[in-house]
C-alpha positions as CSV (number, residue, x, y, z in Angstrom):
1,M,107.0,125.2,-25.6
2,P,109.0,122.4,-27.3
3,A,107.1,119.1,-27.4
4,N,110.2,116.9,-26.8
5,W,113.1,116.5,-24.6
6,P,115.9,117.6,-27.0
7,G,113.9,120.8,-27.9
8,E,113.5,121.7,-24.2
9,L,117.2,121.0,-23.4
10,K,118.2,123.2,-26.3
11,A,115.9,126.0,-25.1
12,I,117.2,125.8,-21.5
13,L,120.8,125.8,-22.6
14,A,120.3,128.7,-25.0
15,L,118.8,130.7,-22.2
16,G,120.8,129.3,-19.2
17,T,124.4,129.4,-20.6
18,P,124.5,133.2,-21.0
19,M,122.6,133.6,-17.7
20,A,125.0,131.4,-15.9
21,A,127.9,133.2,-17.5
22,T,126.3,136.5,-16.4
23,Q,125.9,135.3,-12.8
24,L,129.5,134.2,-12.8
25,V,130.9,137.4,-14.2
26,Q,128.8,139.5,-11.9
27,F,130.0,137.6,-8.9
28,L,133.5,138.3,-10.1
29,V,133.0,141.8,-8.7
30,Y,133.2,140.3,-5.2
31,T,136.0,137.9,-6.2
32,I,138.1,140.8,-7.6
33,D,137.5,142.6,-4.3
34,V,138.6,139.5,-2.3
35,V,141.7,139.0,-4.4
36,M,142.7,142.7,-4.3
37,I,141.9,143.2,-0.6
38,A,143.9,140.1,0.2
39,R,146.9,141.8,-1.3
40,V,146.5,144.6,1.2
41,S,146.6,142.5,4.4
42,A,145.0,139.5,6.0
43,D,143.3,141.9,8.5
44,A,141.7,143.8,5.6
45,L,140.4,140.5,4.2
46,A,139.0,139.4,7.5
47,A,137.3,142.8,8.0
48,S,135.7,142.7,4.6
49,S,134.4,139.2,5.4
50,L,132.8,140.5,8.6
51,G,131.3,143.5,6.8
52,L,129.8,141.4,4.1
53,V,127.9,139.4,6.7
54,V,125.7,142.5,7.4
55,M,125.7,143.6,3.7
56,F,124.6,140.3,2.4
57,L,121.8,140.1,5.0
58,L,120.3,143.3,3.7
59,W,120.9,142.2,0.1
60,M,119.0,139.0,0.7
61,I,116.1,140.8,2.2
62,G,115.9,143.0,-0.8
63,S,116.3,140.2,-3.3
64,G,112.8,138.7,-2.6
65,P,110.8,141.4,-4.4
66,V,113.3,141.2,-7.3
67,A,113.0,137.4,-7.5
68,A,109.2,137.7,-7.5
69,V,109.4,139.4,-10.9
70,T,110.4,136.1,-12.6
71,P,107.2,134.1,-11.9
72,L,105.0,137.1,-12.4
73,I,106.4,138.0,-15.8
74,S,107.0,134.5,-17.2
75,Q,103.6,133.2,-16.3
76,A,102.0,136.4,-17.8
77,L,103.9,135.9,-21.0
78,G,103.2,132.2,-21.0
79,A,99.5,133.0,-21.0
80,N,99.7,136.0,-23.4
81,Q,102.9,137.1,-25.1
82,R,101.5,140.6,-25.8
83,D,100.4,141.4,-22.2
84,Y,102.7,144.4,-22.1
85,D,100.8,146.2,-19.3
86,D,100.9,143.3,-16.9
87,V,104.7,142.9,-17.4
88,R,105.3,146.6,-17.0
89,Y,103.4,146.7,-13.7
90,S,105.5,143.9,-12.2
91,V,108.8,145.5,-13.1
92,R,107.7,149.0,-12.1
93,M,106.4,147.9,-8.7
94,S,109.5,145.8,-8.0
95,L,111.6,148.9,-8.6
96,W,109.3,150.9,-6.3
97,V,109.8,148.3,-3.5
98,I,113.6,148.6,-3.9
99,A,113.4,152.4,-3.7
100,M,111.3,152.2,-0.5
101,M,113.8,149.8,1.1
102,T,116.9,151.9,0.3
103,P,116.8,154.1,3.5
104,L,116.4,151.0,5.6
105,I,119.4,149.4,3.9
106,I,121.6,152.4,4.6
107,L,120.3,152.6,8.2
108,G,121.0,148.9,8.8
109,V,124.5,149.2,7.4
110,M,125.2,152.0,9.9
111,C,124.8,149.5,12.7
112,T,127.5,147.2,11.4
113,E,130.3,148.1,13.9
114,P,128.2,147.7,17.1
115,V,126.5,144.6,15.9
116,L,129.9,142.9,15.1
117,I,131.3,143.9,18.5
118,F,128.2,142.6,20.2
119,F,128.9,139.2,18.5
120,G,132.4,139.1,19.9
121,Q,134.4,140.3,16.9
122,D,137.6,142.3,17.1
123,P,136.8,146.0,17.6
124,I,139.4,147.3,15.1
125,M,138.3,144.9,12.4
126,S,134.6,145.7,13.2
127,K,135.4,149.4,12.7
128,M,137.1,148.7,9.3
129,A,134.1,146.5,8.3
130,G,131.6,149.2,9.1
131,E,133.4,151.8,7.0
132,Y,133.7,149.4,4.1
133,V,130.0,148.3,3.9
134,L,128.8,151.9,4.4
135,M,130.5,152.8,1.2
136,L,129.2,149.6,-0.4
137,S,125.6,150.2,0.7
138,F,125.1,153.3,-1.6
139,G,125.4,151.0,-4.6
140,M,123.1,148.2,-3.3
141,P,119.8,149.7,-4.6
142,F,121.3,149.9,-8.1
143,A,122.6,146.3,-7.9
144,L,119.0,145.1,-7.0
145,G,117.6,147.3,-9.8
146,V,120.0,145.6,-12.3
147,M,118.7,142.2,-11.1
148,C,115.1,143.3,-11.7
149,L,115.8,144.4,-15.2
150,R,117.8,141.3,-15.9
151,N,114.9,139.1,-14.8
152,F,112.7,141.0,-17.2
153,L,115.1,140.6,-20.1
154,A,115.5,136.9,-19.3
155,A,111.8,136.4,-19.7
156,L,112.1,137.9,-23.2
157,N,115.0,135.5,-23.9
158,K,117.4,138.5,-23.9
159,T,120.6,137.3,-22.3
160,T,123.6,138.1,-24.6
161,I,123.6,141.9,-24.3
162,P,123.1,141.7,-20.5
163,L,126.1,139.4,-20.3
164,I,128.2,141.9,-22.3
165,L,127.1,144.7,-20.0
166,V,128.0,142.8,-16.9
167,I,131.5,142.0,-18.4
168,I,132.0,145.7,-19.0
169,S,130.9,146.5,-15.4
170,T,133.2,143.9,-14.0
171,C,136.2,145.3,-15.9
172,L,135.3,148.8,-14.6
173,N,135.2,147.4,-11.1
174,A,138.7,146.0,-11.4
175,F,140.0,149.3,-12.8
176,F,138.4,151.4,-10.0
177,N,139.8,149.0,-7.5
178,Y,143.2,149.4,-8.9
179,L,142.9,153.1,-8.6
180,L,141.3,153.4,-5.2
181,I,142.6,150.4,-3.2
182,F,146.2,150.9,-4.0
183,G,146.2,154.7,-4.8
184,N,147.4,154.6,-8.4
185,W,147.4,157.4,-10.9
186,G,147.8,160.0,-8.2
187,L,144.7,159.0,-6.2
188,P,144.7,158.4,-2.5
189,R,145.4,154.9,-1.2
190,L,142.0,154.0,0.4
191,E,142.5,150.2,0.7
192,L,139.3,148.6,2.1
193,L,137.3,151.9,1.9
194,G,138.3,152.3,-1.8
195,A,137.0,148.8,-2.6
196,G,133.6,149.8,-1.3
197,I,133.5,153.1,-3.2
198,A,134.6,151.3,-6.4
199,S,131.8,148.7,-6.2
200,S,129.1,151.3,-5.5
201,V,130.2,153.4,-8.5
202,V,130.1,150.3,-10.7
203,Y,126.6,149.3,-9.5
204,F,125.3,152.7,-10.4
205,L,126.9,152.6,-13.9
206,S,125.6,149.1,-14.5
207,F,122.1,150.3,-13.7
208,V,122.4,153.1,-16.2
209,F,123.6,150.6,-18.8
210,F,120.7,148.3,-18.3
211,T,118.2,151.2,-18.2
212,L,119.4,152.4,-21.6
213,Y,119.3,148.9,-23.1
214,V,115.7,148.3,-21.9
215,S,114.7,151.6,-23.3
216,L,116.4,151.1,-26.7
217,D,116.1,147.4,-27.5
218,K,113.6,146.7,-30.2
219,E,111.7,143.9,-28.4
220,A,112.1,145.2,-24.9
221,K,111.0,148.8,-25.5
222,V,107.5,147.8,-26.6
223,F,106.8,147.1,-22.9
224,R,107.6,150.7,-22.1
225,I,108.9,149.7,-18.7
226,F,109.3,153.3,-17.5
227,K,105.9,154.6,-18.8
228,D,104.0,156.4,-16.1
229,F,106.7,155.2,-13.7
230,F,105.4,157.3,-10.8
231,T,101.9,155.9,-11.1
232,P,101.3,153.3,-8.4
233,K,99.7,149.9,-9.0
234,W,99.0,148.9,-5.4
235,E,97.5,145.5,-6.1
236,R,100.6,144.4,-8.1
237,M,102.9,145.8,-5.3
238,K,100.9,143.7,-2.8
239,E,101.3,140.6,-5.0
240,I,105.1,141.3,-5.2
241,V,105.4,141.7,-1.5
242,I,103.3,138.6,-0.7
243,L,105.5,136.5,-3.1
244,G,108.7,138.3,-2.2
245,I,108.6,138.0,1.6
246,P,108.8,134.2,1.7
247,I,111.5,134.3,-1.0
248,S,113.5,136.8,1.0
249,L,113.2,134.7,4.2
250,S,114.2,131.5,2.4
251,T,117.3,133.4,1.0
252,V,118.1,134.8,4.4
253,F,117.7,131.4,6.1
254,E,120.3,129.9,3.7
255,G,122.6,132.9,3.2
256,M,122.8,133.9,6.8
257,L,123.9,130.4,7.8
258,F,127.0,130.8,5.7
259,N,127.5,134.3,7.1
260,A,126.9,133.2,10.6
261,C,129.7,130.7,10.1
262,V,131.9,133.7,9.3
263,L,131.3,134.9,12.9
264,L,132.0,131.4,14.2
265,M,135.3,131.3,12.3
266,G,136.0,134.8,13.7
267,V,135.8,133.4,17.2
268,L,138.4,130.8,16.3
269,G,140.9,133.2,14.8
270,K,141.9,135.7,12.0
271,A,143.5,133.0,9.9
272,E,140.4,130.8,10.0
273,I,138.1,133.6,9.0
274,A,140.3,134.8,6.2
275,A,140.6,131.2,4.8
276,Y,136.9,130.6,5.2
277,Q,136.3,133.8,3.1
278,I,138.5,132.5,0.3
279,A,137.1,128.9,0.3
280,M,133.5,130.3,0.4
281,N,134.3,132.6,-2.4
282,V,135.4,129.6,-4.5
283,A,132.2,127.7,-3.5
284,A,130.1,130.8,-4.4
285,L,131.8,131.1,-7.8
286,A,131.0,127.5,-8.5
287,F,127.4,128.1,-7.3
288,M,126.9,130.8,-10.0
289,L,126.7,128.1,-12.7
290,P,123.8,126.1,-11.3
291,W,122.2,129.2,-10.1
292,G,122.2,130.7,-13.6
293,L,120.9,127.5,-15.1
294,S,118.2,127.2,-12.5
295,M,117.2,130.8,-13.2
296,A,116.7,129.8,-16.8
297,G,114.8,126.8,-15.7
298,A,112.5,129.0,-13.6
299,V,111.8,131.2,-16.6
300,R,111.0,128.2,-18.8
301,V,108.8,126.5,-16.1
302,G,106.9,129.8,-15.6
303,L,106.2,130.0,-19.3
304,A,105.0,126.4,-19.3
305,A,102.8,126.9,-16.2
306,G,101.4,130.1,-17.7
307,A,100.6,128.2,-20.9
308,R,98.9,125.4,-18.8
309,N,101.4,122.9,-20.3
310,H,101.8,120.3,-17.6
311,A,104.0,118.0,-19.7
312,A,106.4,120.9,-20.4
313,V,106.5,121.7,-16.7
314,K,107.8,118.2,-15.9
315,R,110.3,118.2,-18.7
316,V,111.8,121.6,-17.6
317,C,112.1,120.4,-14.0
318,I,114.0,117.2,-14.8
319,I,116.3,118.8,-17.3
320,T,117.1,121.8,-15.0
321,I,118.1,119.6,-12.1
322,L,120.2,117.3,-14.2
323,L,122.1,120.2,-15.8
324,C,122.7,121.8,-12.4
325,V,124.0,118.6,-10.9
326,A,126.3,117.8,-13.9
327,A,127.8,121.3,-13.8
328,M,128.4,121.3,-10.0
329,V,129.9,117.8,-9.9
330,T,132.4,118.8,-12.6
331,I,133.5,121.8,-10.6
332,A,133.6,119.9,-7.3
333,I,136.1,117.4,-8.8
334,F,138.3,120.2,-10.0
335,V,138.2,122.0,-6.6
336,S,138.9,118.9,-4.5
337,L,141.9,117.9,-6.6
338,L,143.6,121.3,-6.9
339,P,143.3,123.1,-3.5
340,S,146.9,124.3,-3.4
341,G,146.8,125.8,-6.8
342,I,143.5,127.6,-6.0
343,A,145.0,128.9,-2.7
344,A,147.9,130.4,-4.7
345,L,145.6,132.4,-6.8
346,Y,144.4,134.3,-3.7
347,L,147.5,134.5,-1.5
348,D,151.2,135.1,-2.2
349,G,153.8,132.8,-0.9
350,G,154.9,135.0,2.0
351,P,155.3,133.6,5.5
352,D,152.6,135.9,6.9
353,N,150.0,134.1,4.8
354,Q,151.2,130.5,5.7
355,D,148.5,129.8,8.3
356,V,145.7,131.2,6.0
357,R,147.0,129.2,3.1
358,N,147.1,125.9,5.1
359,Y,143.5,126.4,6.2
360,V,142.4,127.2,2.6
361,I,143.9,123.9,1.5
362,L,142.0,122.2,4.3
363,F,138.7,123.9,3.6
364,L,138.4,123.6,-0.2
365,P,137.7,119.8,-0.3
366,L,135.1,120.3,2.4
367,A,133.5,123.0,0.2
368,A,133.5,120.7,-2.8
369,A,131.7,118.0,-0.7
370,F,128.5,120.0,-0.4
371,M,128.3,121.2,-4.0
372,L,126.1,118.3,-5.2
373,S,123.5,119.0,-2.6
374,D,123.8,122.7,-3.2
375,A,123.0,122.2,-6.9
376,V,119.8,120.1,-6.2
377,Q,118.5,122.5,-3.6
378,V,119.0,125.7,-5.7
379,A,117.4,124.1,-8.7
380,S,114.4,122.8,-6.7
381,N,114.0,126.2,-5.0
382,Q,114.1,128.2,-8.1
383,L,111.6,125.9,-9.9
384,L,109.2,126.1,-6.9
385,R,109.4,129.8,-6.9
386,A,108.6,129.9,-10.6
387,L,105.5,127.9,-9.8
388,K,104.6,130.5,-7.1
389,D,105.1,127.9,-4.4
390,V,107.1,129.9,-1.8
391,R,105.7,129.4,1.7
392,A,106.4,125.7,2.2
393,P,110.0,126.1,0.9
394,M,110.5,129.0,3.4
395,Y,109.6,126.7,6.3
396,M,111.8,123.9,4.9
397,T,114.9,126.1,4.6
398,G,114.4,127.6,8.0
399,F,114.4,124.1,9.5
400,C,117.3,122.8,7.5
401,Y,119.6,125.7,8.1
402,W,118.8,126.9,11.6
403,V,117.2,124.0,13.4
404,V,119.8,121.6,12.1
405,G,122.7,123.3,10.3
406,F,123.7,126.1,12.7
407,P,123.5,124.1,15.9
408,V,125.7,121.4,14.4
409,A,128.2,123.9,13.1
410,W,128.3,125.8,16.4
411,Y,128.7,122.7,18.5
412,L,131.3,120.9,16.4
413,G,133.2,124.1,15.6
414,L,133.4,125.6,19.0
415,K,132.7,122.9,21.5
416,T,134.6,119.8,20.1
417,P,138.2,119.1,19.0
418,V,136.9,119.0,15.4
419,G,137.4,122.8,15.3
420,P,136.9,124.7,12.1
421,N,136.1,121.6,10.1
422,G,133.1,121.1,12.2
423,I,131.6,124.3,10.9
424,W,131.9,122.9,7.4
425,Y,130.2,119.7,8.5
426,G,127.2,121.7,9.7
427,L,126.9,123.3,6.2
428,L,127.2,119.9,4.5
429,I,124.5,118.3,6.7
430,S,122.0,121.2,6.3
431,L,122.4,121.5,2.5
432,T,122.0,117.7,2.1
433,I,118.7,117.8,4.1
434,A,117.5,120.9,2.1
435,S,118.1,119.1,-1.2
436,I,116.0,116.2,0.0
437,L,113.1,118.3,1.3
438,L,113.0,120.8,-1.6
439,G,113.5,118.1,-4.2
440,G,110.7,116.1,-2.6
441,R,108.4,119.1,-2.5
442,L,109.0,119.7,-6.2
443,Y,108.3,116.1,-7.0
444,W,105.1,116.1,-4.9
445,L,103.8,119.3,-6.4
446,V,104.5,118.6,-10.1
447,W,104.0,114.8,-10.2
448,K,101.8,113.8,-7.3
449,T,99.2,116.6,-7.1
450,Q,96.5,117.5,-9.6
451,R,97.3,121.2,-9.4
452,Y,98.6,121.8,-12.9
453,K,96.5,119.1,-14.5
454,L,93.4,121.0,-13.2
455,L,94.8,124.2,-14.7
456,V,95.2,122.6,-18.0
457,K,91.6,121.2,-17.8
458,E,90.3,124.7,-16.9
459,A,92.1,126.2,-19.9
460,E,90.7,123.6,-22.3
461,Q,87.2,124.2,-21.0
462,A,87.4,128.0,-21.1
463,P,85.2,129.7,-23.8
464,A,87.1,130.9,-26.8
């Protein structure tokens, strides 16, 4: 670990810049879908928004065991850079958990239509949404597998080739969308269904690309990730699940608040829900930058903790949060100043889209308002996970998003004249409280407790 601030800043930027770019490019798969589906009709866009509520819930549940790979690998490598077996067991058992969850993912997706109807959504759009996410679900296990392999490669400081592979996959997604959504080159016009098929095919191909790279790269292949792949390591799987469940629940608490607001918007009208999808897509694109930087910070802080380097842990935490805040503030200024131009990127100038466009212009400055808090909370959460502190953040996020955020959004949005703006106020309040609580938890853990100082002392006193 670098012994000074400039050295650590350089290390985080070297790792975090391509990781942030990778997150951004990978999310463009969804953005491309939104833009192309919006060209079909506002109903198709609204239906895709409803379907993704269910799809993202299942994805967030599956993301916990994947996220658990980062602290396990980085702390193992921080303690011993040649501990190949320990790293291999973590990656292998994470892939096992993903495989075991796959039937549950597909079964859950099959309930999309009745669930949406139960929550008061339009029956026709609910049917469209169910068909869309069913096609999308077949690629979800491969998407989670790619995340697992990317986390492994990030711990090895391998980020450039993964970025290139994600760019290739994104281009393929746009091409397959062009063929299947609009029926080009003699293929049938499948519209929303075609978008789901295209994304699933790309997820599978992306997993193949990453598997080949992990198997062929000079530094990655020494870990022999797929050696004895069908041999279980139950203790490691248990550790992944114990770490992964609180991470999954924290992610669900946050992500489902945003998705629940889709349902609230759906109660208000089709134009509101379509505009919310566009504004939230912009906010999510912006979120990819601090998310990627915080993932790099998580790798670095895991290495520092594994090496029992308490001073480096503190440096990484401060630099990561400052970088995330600086990146998000820059984007927020841009979004708040150019809402009309951004809306034009998603919607044509036809009269049918006028209501949606007006709402997008109204929503974008509100989305920009919570970006600062979003940067602090994601950085703090990722750093806490890297330090294997997952249970307290789980309770904090549950409180912020569902005890505070959702009731405020529901009341202001549906029970007062504030209308759809009130839903955004609920998001802003919950993210602000989350940033305070999670940031305070990180400060208490790293600066005010003796946890890592004791680990350093133990390491110094251990026999050679």
